[in-house]
C-alpha positions as CSV (number, residue, x, y, z in Angstrom):
1,X,-14.4,-14.8,-8.2
2,X,-13.8,-17.9,-6.2
3,X,-10.6,-18.9,-8.2
4,X,-9.4,-15.4,-7.5
5,X,-10.1,-15.7,-3.8
6,X,-8.3,-19.1,-3.7
7,X,-5.2,-17.8,-5.8
8,X,-4.9,-14.7,-3.5
9,X,-5.1,-16.8,-0.3
10,X,-2.4,-19.2,-1.5
11,X,-0.3,-16.3,-2.7
12,X,-0.8,-14.6,0.7
13,X,0.5,-17.7,2.7
14,X,3.7,-17.8,0.7
15,X,4.4,-14.0,0.8
16,X,3.4,-14.3,4.5
17,X,6.4,-16.9,4.9
18,X,8.7,-14.2,3.1
19,X,7.5,-11.5,5.4
20,X,8.5,-13.4,8.6
21,X,12.1,-13.0,7.1
22,X,11.7,-9.3,6.4
23,X,10.3,-8.6,9.8
24,X,13.1,-10.3,11.5
25,X,16.1,-9.3,9.3
26,X,15.5,-5.8,8.2
27,X,15.5,-4.1,11.7
28,X,18.8,-6.1,12.3
29,X,20.2,-4.9,8.9
30,X,20.6,-8.4,7.7
31,X,20.2,-9.6,3.9
32,X,16.7,-10.9,3.4
33,X,18.1,-13.1,0.6
34,X,21.2,-14.9,2.4
35,X,21.6,-17.1,4.2
36,X,18.6,-19.3,4.0
37,X,16.3,-19.4,7.0
38,X,17.5,-21.4,10.0
39,X,16.4,-22.4,13.5
40,X,17.4,-19.4,15.8
41,X,18.4,-21.8,18.3
42,X,20.5,-24.6,16.7
43,X,20.9,-22.6,13.5
44,X,20.3,-25.7,11.2
45,X,18.9,-24.7,8.0
46,X,15.3,-25.2,7.5
47,X,14.4,-27.8,4.7
48,X,12.1,-27.3,2.2
49,X,9.5,-29.7,3.7
50,X,9.6,-27.7,7.0
51,X,9.0,-24.4,5.0
52,X,5.4,-25.0,4.0
53,X,3.3,-21.9,5.2
54,X,1.2,-23.0,8.3
55,X,1.2,-26.6,7.4
56,X,4.8,-27.2,8.5
57,X,4.5,-25.6,11.9
58,X,1.3,-27.7,12.4
59,X,3.1,-30.9,11.5
60,X,6.1,-30.0,13.6
61,X,3.8,-29.0,16.5
62,X,5.6,-25.7,16.8
63,X,9.0,-27.1,17.3
64,X,12.3,-27.4,15.3
65,X,12.7,-30.8,13.8
66,X,16.4,-30.9,14.9
67,X,16.7,-29.5,18.4
68,X,12.9,-29.4,19.3
69,X,13.2,-25.8,20.4
70,X,9.7,-23.8,20.1
71,X,9.0,-22.1,17.1
72,X,7.2,-18.9,17.8
73,X,3.4,-18.7,17.0
74,X,4.0,-15.5,15.3
75,X,5.3,-17.3,12.1
76,X,2.1,-19.2,11.1
77,X,0.1,-16.1,12.1
78,X,1.7,-13.8,9.9
79,X,1.5,-16.3,7.1
80,X,-2.4,-16.9,7.8
81,X,-3.1,-13.3,8.4
82,X,-1.5,-12.4,5.1
83,X,-3.6,-15.0,3.2
84,X,-6.6,-13.7,4.8
85,X,-5.9,-10.0,4.0
86,X,-5.0,-11.0,0.4
87,X,-8.3,-12.8,0.1
88,X,-10.4,-9.8,1.6
89,X,-8.7,-7.4,-0.6
90,X,-9.3,-9.5,-3.7
91,X,-12.9,-9.9,-2.5
92,X,-13.2,-6.0,-2.4
93,X,-11.4,-5.1,-5.5
94,X,-12.2,-8.2,-7.8
95,X,-10.3,-8.7,-11.0
96,X,-9.5,-4.9,-11.5
97,X,-6.0,-4.3,-12.8
98,X,-5.2,-2.1,-9.5
99,X,-5.4,-5.3,-7.2
100,X,-1.8,-5.9,-7.5
101,X,-0.9,-2.5,-6.0
102,X,-3.1,-3.2,-3.0
103,X,-1.7,-6.7,-2.5
104,X,1.9,-5.1,-2.4
105,X,0.4,-2.5,0.1
106,X,-1.1,-5.3,2.2
107,X,2.3,-7.1,2.6
108,X,4.2,-3.8,3.3
109,X,1.7,-2.9,6.0
110,X,2.0,-6.4,7.7
111,X,5.6,-6.0,7.7
112,X,6.1,-2.5,8.8
113,X,3.1,-2.9,11.4
114,X,5.1,-5.7,13.1
115,X,8.4,-4.2,13.0
116,X,7.1,-0.9,14.4
117,X,5.2,-2.6,17.1
118,X,8.6,-4.4,18.2
119,X,11.1,-1.9,17.4
120,X,9.3,1.5,17.0
121,X,10.8,1.8,13.6
122,X,9.2,1.9,10.1
123,X,12.3,1.3,7.8
124,X,12.7,3.3,4.7
125,X,14.2,0.1,3.1
126,X,10.7,-1.0,3.0
127,X,8.7,2.1,2.7
128,X,10.4,3.4,-0.5
129,X,10.4,0.4,-2.4
130,X,6.6,-0.2,-1.5
131,X,6.1,3.5,-2.9
132,X,7.8,2.5,-6.0
133,X,5.7,-0.7,-6.3
134,X,2.3,0.7,-5.4
135,X,2.9,4.0,-7.3
136,X,4.4,2.1,-10.3
137,X,1.4,-0.4,-10.6
138,X,-1.1,2.5,-10.1
139,X,0.7,4.2,-13.0
140,X,0.3,1.2,-15.2
141,X,-3.3,1.0,-14.0
142,X,-4.1,4.6,-15.0
143,X,-2.5,4.0,-18.5
144,X,-4.5,0.7,-19.0
145,X,-7.9,2.4,-18.1
146,X,-7.2,5.9,-19.2
147,X,-7.7,7.2,-15.6
148,X,-5.0,9.9,-15.5
149,X,-7.4,12.1,-13.3
150,X,-7.7,9.4,-10.8
151,X,-3.9,8.9,-10.8
152,X,-3.6,12.8,-10.2
153,X,-6.0,12.9,-7.3
154,X,-4.0,10.1,-5.7
155,X,-0.7,11.8,-6.1
156,X,-2.1,15.0,-4.6
157,X,-3.5,13.1,-1.6
158,X,-0.2,11.7,-1.2
159,X,1.7,14.9,-1.2
160,X,-1.0,16.6,0.9
161,X,-0.9,14.1,3.6
162,X,2.9,14.0,3.5
163,X,3.1,18.0,3.9
164,X,0.6,17.9,6.8
165,X,2.6,15.1,8.7
166,X,6.0,16.8,7.8
167,X,4.8,20.1,9.4
168,X,3.7,18.2,12.4
169,X,7.0,16.3,12.7
170,X,8.7,19.5,12.4
171,X,6.7,21.2,15.1
172,X,7.0,18.3,17.5
173,X,9.5,15.3,16.3
174,X,8.8,13.4,19.6
175,X,5.1,13.3,19.0
176,X,5.5,11.9,15.3
177,X,8.3,10.2,13.8
178,X,9.7,10.8,10.3
179,X,9.1,7.2,9.6
180,X,5.3,8.0,9.9
181,X,5.8,11.0,7.6
182,X,7.4,8.8,4.9
183,X,4.8,6.1,5.3
184,X,1.9,8.7,4.4
185,X,3.5,8.9,0.8
186,X,2.4,5.3,0.4
187,X,-0.9,5.6,2.1
188,X,-2.0,8.7,0.3
189,X,-1.2,7.5,-3.1
190,X,-2.9,4.1,-2.4
191,X,-6.0,5.6,-0.7
192,X,-6.2,8.6,-3.0
193,X,-6.6,6.1,-5.9
194,X,-9.7,4.9,-4.3
195,X,-11.0,8.4,-3.4
196,X,-10.6,11.4,-1.3
197,X,-13.1,10.0,1.1
198,X,-11.1,6.8,1.5
199,X,-8.1,8.9,2.5
200,X,-10.3,10.6,5.2
201,X,-11.5,7.3,6.4
202,X,-8.1,5.7,6.7
203,X,-6.8,8.8,8.7
204,X,-9.7,9.0,11.1
205,X,-9.9,5.4,11.7
206,X,-6.2,5.2,12.3
207,X,-6.5,8.0,14.9
208,X,-9.8,6.3,16.4
209,X,-8.1,3.0,16.7
210,X,-5.0,4.5,18.2
211,X,-7.0,6.6,20.8
212,X,-9.0,3.4,21.9
213,X,-6.0,1.2,22.2
214,X,-3.8,3.9,24.0
215,X,-6.5,5.0,26.5
216,X,-7.4,1.3,27.3
217,X,-3.6,0.5,27.9
218,X,-3.2,3.8,30.0
219,X,-6.3,2.8,32.1
220,X,-5.0,-0.7,32.5
221,X,-1.6,0.8,33.5
222,X,0.3,-1.2,30.8
223,X,1.7,2.2,29.5
224,X,2.3,5.7,30.5
225,X,1.2,8.8,28.6
226,X,4.6,9.9,27.7
227,X,5.5,6.4,26.3
228,X,6.2,6.1,22.5
229,X,3.5,4.6,20.6
230,X,3.8,2.5,17.4
231,X,1.6,5.0,15.3
232,X,2.7,3.0,12.1
233,X,0.5,0.2,13.6
234,X,-2.6,2.5,13.6
235,X,-1.9,3.9,10.3
236,X,-1.7,0.4,8.8
237,X,-4.9,-0.7,10.6
238,X,-6.7,2.5,9.4
239,X,-5.8,2.0,5.9
240,X,-7.0,-1.5,5.7
241,X,-10.2,-0.4,7.2
242,X,-10.5,2.3,4.5
243,X,-9.6,-0.2,1.8
244,X,-12.1,-3.1,2.8
245,X,-15.0,-1.2,4.0
246,X,-14.3,2.7,3.2
247,X,-16.8,2.7,0.3
248,X,-19.4,1.1,2.3
249,X,-19.0,3.6,5.1
250,X,-19.1,6.5,2.7
251,X,-22.0,5.1,1.0
252,X,-23.9,4.6,4.1
253,X,-23.3,8.0,5.4
254,X,-24.3,9.5,1.9
255,X,-21.2,11.5,1.7
256,X,-20.2,10.0,-1.7
257,X,-23.6,8.7,-3.1
258,X,-22.0,7.3,-6.2
259,X,-19.2,5.3,-4.3
């Protein structure tokens, strides 16, 4: 288990470095492959030695090697956060074959949450490939373990959550964006694979977190009641809660004694 946690942590750091590219380029409709990463101020390409996750930022003291302009703290935080989340997910799921699906989910949720926070956007160019990656991996896991019934429940949860949000979007498009509707396909199949209870935990945790943050910001006059909210951020947070502690909560409440 220790080796798995170390491996997933290091993998998360590398993936987090790539996510920084995705978070910046996808909303601007830029290629995530070319050109190579460069300083946004002087546009000098970032060398290999300056592209080591977290370490390079610390060595450079948060500044570009060429022009000495500040490098946002967001970059090492995304890398570090991805590494930590990957390790926590590995700790929760262990060496089970489906771990890969949830690492894909983790990476996508980090990218989507930060893009939604900044742009109020959940790009389908991220959502749909994530659905394919997570769904495909769980399909392989179902075949490996012979857990077709589990996969069926996951697909049903995905479709039901999608239909519910589609109806809400149809009735009030300003209250719920279609990006959130698309995202439920991914969240439903991932959490549904863990169990129906985990889907409920994810949904209620997302809304509870959103309500607490929203009411707090309104009370502090940092936002108005009519201001659009990045609901994708709350869906991502709720999903992480469900994956990491959903089984513990369900067992504690005795709703699913065999969880």
